[in-house]
C-alpha positions in Angstrom: 63.7 207.4 348.5 67.4 207.1 348.2 69.5 203.9 347.4 70.6 203.6 350.9 67.0 203.9 352.2 65.8 201.2 349.7 68.6 198.9 351.0 67.7 199.5 354.7 64.1 198.9 353.7 65.0 195.5 352.3 66.9 194.5 355.3 64.2 195.8 357.5 62.0 193.1 356.3 64.1 190.6 358.1 63.6 192.4 361.3 59.9 191.3 361.5 58.6 187.8 362.1 59.5 186.4 358.7 62.9 184.9 358.5 62.9 184.3 354.7 61.6 186.2 351.5 61.4 185.7 348.0 62.2 188.7 345.9 58.5 188.8 344.6 57.3 188.9 348.2 59.6 191.6 349.2 58.7 193.5 346.0 55.1 193.6 347.0 55.8 194.4 350.6 58.0 197.4 349.7 56.0 198.6 346.8 58.8 198.0 344.3 58.9 196.5 340.8 60.4 192.9 340.7 63.3 194.2 338.5 64.1 196.9 341.2 63.9 194.3 343.9 66.0 191.9 342.2 68.7 194.5 341.8 68.7 195.2 345.5 68.8 191.6 346.4 71.6 190.9 344.1 73.7 193.8 345.5 72.9 192.6 349.1 74.0 189.0 348.3 77.2 190.2 346.8 77.8 192.2 350.0 77.2 189.0 352.1 74.2 190.8 353.8 71.8 188.3 352.3 72.2 184.7 351.3 70.1 182.7 348.7 68.8 179.1 349.0 68.1 176.9 346.1 64.3 177.3 346.6 64.7 181.0 345.6 64.3 182.4 349.1 66.7 184.9 350.8 67.8 185.1 354.6 70.2 187.4 356.4 73.8 186.6 355.6 77.0 186.4 357.7 78.2 190.0 357.0 75.3 191.1 359.4 77.2 189.3 362.1 80.6 190.8 361.2 78.9 194.4 361.3 77.4 193.6 364.6 80.7 192.8 366.1 82.2 195.8 364.7 79.4 197.9 366.4 79.9 196.2 369.6 83.6 196.9 369.6 83.7 200.5 368.1 80.4 202.2 368.7 81.2 205.3 370.9 78.0 205.2 372.6 78.1 201.7 373.7 81.7 202.1 374.9 81.1 205.2 376.8 78.1 203.7 378.6 78.9 200.1 379.3 80.6 200.6 382.7 78.0 203.0 383.7 75.1 200.7 382.6 76.4 197.9 384.7 77.0 200.0 387.8 73.5 201.3 387.6 72.0 197.8 387.7 74.5 196.6 390.3 73.4 199.4 392.6 69.8 198.4 392.6 68.3 195.8 394.9 66.0 193.3 393.2 65.4 192.5 389.5 66.3 194.9 386.7 67.3 195.0 383.1 69.7 197.9 382.2 69.0 199.4 378.7 70.9 201.5 376.5 69.0 202.8 373.5 69.7 205.3 370.7 67.6 207.1 368.2 67.1 205.5 364.9 65.2 207.2 362.0 62.6 208.6 364.4 62.5 205.2 366.1 64.4 203.9 369.0 66.7 200.9 369.0 68.2 199.2 372.0 71.9 198.7 371.3 73.0 197.2 374.7 71.5 195.4 377.7 72.8 194.2 381.2 71.5 192.0 383.9 73.1 190.6 386.8 71.1 187.4 386.6 68.2 186.5 384.3 65.0 188.1 385.7 61.4 186.5 386.1 60.1 189.0 383.5 60.6 189.5 379.7 60.7 192.9 378.0 59.7 194.0 374.6 63.0 195.9 374.1 65.6 193.6 372.5 69.0 194.5 371.1 68.6 195.5 367.4 64.8 195.8 367.5 63.3 199.2 366.5 60.7 200.4 368.9 58.2 203.3 368.7 59.4 206.8 369.7 56.2 207.7 371.5 55.9 204.8 374.1 57.8 203.9 377.0 60.4 205.9 379.1 63.5 204.9 377.0 61.7 206.3 374.0 59.9 209.4 375.3 62.8 210.9 377.1 64.7 210.8 373.7 61.5 212.3 371.9 61.3 215.1 374.6 65.0 216.2 373.8 64.8 216.2 369.9 65.7 219.4 368.2 62.6 221.4 366.9 62.9 220.1 363.3 62.8 216.3 363.9 60.2 216.8 366.7 57.9 218.5 364.3 58.5 215.9 361.7 57.6 213.2 364.3 54.4 215.1 365.0 53.3 215.7 361.5 54.0 212.0 360.6 50.9 210.8 362.5 49.1 213.5 364.7 46.4 210.9 365.5 49.0 208.4 366.8 50.4 211.2 368.9 47.1 212.0 370.5 46.3 208.4 371.0 49.6 208.0 372.9 48.5 210.9 375.4 51.1 213.3 374.0 48.7 216.0 373.0 45.9 216.5 370.4 47.5 219.5 368.7 51.0 220.7 368.0 50.9 223.3 370.8 49.7 220.6 373.4 52.3 218.3 372.2 55.1 220.9 372.7 53.8 221.4 376.2 53.9 217.7 376.9 57.4 217.4 375.6 58.6 220.3 377.8 57.1 218.6 380.9 58.9 215.3 380.0 62.1 217.1 379.3 62.3 219.2 382.4 63.2 216.8 385.2 65.9 215.1 383.1 64.5 211.6 383.8 61.2 209.9 383.2 59.4 206.8 384.7 56.5 205.0 382.8 54.3 202.1 383.8 53.0 199.4 381.5 53.3 201.4 378.4 55.1 198.5 376.6 54.9 195.6 378.9 52.2 195.1 381.5 53.3 195.2 385.1 56.7 196.6 384.3 58.1 200.2 384.9 60.8 201.9 382.6 63.1 204.5 384.2 65.3 206.3 381.6 67.4 209.4 381.2 68.8 211.2 378.1 72.2 210.9 376.8 73.7 213.8 374.7 76.6 213.9 372.1 79.4 216.4 371.8 77.3 218.9 369.9 74.5 218.8 372.5 72.2 216.6 370.4 70.3 213.8 372.0 71.8 210.4 371.0 69.8 208.1 373.0 68.9 207.0 376.6 70.1 205.0 379.5 67.9 203.3 382.2 66.2 200.4 383.8 63.3 198.1 383.4 61.9 196.9 386.8 58.8 195.4 388.2 56.4 198.2 388.8 55.1 196.5 391.9 58.5 196.9 393.6 58.4 200.8 393.3 54.8 202.0 393.1 54.2 201.6 396.9 57.7 202.9 397.7 58.0 206.4 396.6 61.3 207.0 398.3 62.8 204.0 396.5 61.5 205.2 393.3 62.9 208.7 393.7 66.2 207.4 394.7 66.4 205.2 391.5 65.2 208.1 389.4 68.1 210.2 390.8 70.6 207.3 390.0 69.3 206.9 386.5 69.6 210.8 385.9 73.2 210.7 387.1 73.9 207.8 384.9 72.7 209.7 381.9 74.9 212.8 382.9 77.9 210.5 383.3 77.6 208.9 379.8 77.1 212.3 378.4 80.3 213.7 380.1 82.2 210.8 378.8 81.0 211.3 375.1 81.6 215.1 375.3 85.1 214.6 376.8 85.9 212.3 373.8 
């Protein structure tokens, strides 16, 4: 594992439900020696990414907020999709949360959200929270458009989990499932992350044709399951939103 990966692993500890860590706790969680963990923690404190308390515990530092601001202002994907994401939500009657997600180390991370007004439901996708690549429309539509090498790496990482997710019990079956998901250019799933909710997402591609992420909606499944025409129209709108963001990115 590279130094960069080690640093990301340390910072990743603070994305789970533990706001503070000692160096010794982090070393055990990451399988590092205490001396190596101390070295990483010292570097992260110097960079402002972690801060230390007198009790010997560490929490995230102010540099995280500064980097978040830079991302919000200058990330090409977020900038290209912000208007489209808002228009997508505005064009839908009823409650909806607009999601912009991107692939992140064979996981998926929400990088932007939009709501017209606070909905009555909550979702698992939160900005900055990594989510599994094999569950939910926002993730699966990215998975289905991966290049062959990362797609194989994802499958080989945990074939049992792939099978449990209903994506295929062999490499060949997995490839067939992926092709079926990819072909329509948009995907709707129900209850895969949050009970009673439906995700509808389309892929977004970069200048080189590589999949960067997805754009879509989370809605109440009850509002769509008995209204096929409404569902079809919304899926078309989501697919067009993905194509619009892709055109913007490729034009840039």
